[in-house]
N, C-alpha and C positions, 0 to 999 in steps of 0.2 A: 970253224969261222964263220961260214955261213948260218948257221944256228944262233950266234953270237950276234951278228949284223942282225939278223930277224927280229931277235929280240929287243935290241937297241931301239929299233925303228916302231916296234909294236909300242915299246913303254914311253917314247916320244911321243907318238900319236894320241896313248891314253893319255897324257898330262895336257896337251893341246887341246883334246876335247874337252877339258873342264871350262874352258873359255870360250867356246863356240859361238858364232854368230846368234844361235837362237838364243842364247842363253844373256847375251850383251843387249839384244834389240827389245827397245821398248815400244809400245803400239799405242796410238791415242786413236780411239774409234768410238764415233757417236750414231748409231744407225737403228731408227725404230722401225718396226714393222716391214723388214726388208727380207729378202728370201735368203737362204742360206747359201746358197751357189752367188748371189749379189754381195753378200759379207766377205766370203772368200776371195772374190774377185778383188774387191776393195783392199783386203790386206795385202794381195798380190802385188796391186798398183802400187801401195805404199811401202813395200818392202820387197826384199831379195826372195821371198818365200814363194814356192809354187804348190798348189794343192793338186794331187789326184786320188780321184775318189768314184767309186762304184756305185752309180745312183740306185741300184737295187739294195744298197747297204745303208744309205743316208738320203732322207726325203730334201733333198736340194731346194725344191719349191717350198717348203715349210716356211712360215713368217717367224722371224724372231727378232729381239729387241736387243742391240749390245752396246753397253756406254763403259768405257775405259778409258782411262788416262794414264801412261807411263807404264804400262801393264806388260809382262813378258807373254809370249804366244802362246805358251801353255795355259796362262790363265785367261787368255781371252777366249781361246777353244775351250775351256772347262765352261766357260758361261755362256758360249753359244750352244753347246749340244748337253747342258743340265735338263 
């Protein structure tokens, strides 16, 4: 009985994950020659996302430009780190 309950719960969570906040949220962002850390902070302040990163893995001070309108977070981050 416990196993059945766990399987039902896991199945329910898998279905609800397909409509998660990160997949539904669209971002508008226009930043030119801004540091990666500034861009991530801007995304955090305009959404419910929080970024935790290791400065030894990414160069948070490097300058980037991002111009997106109505894009999902995945696409914004792809543009930021390409």
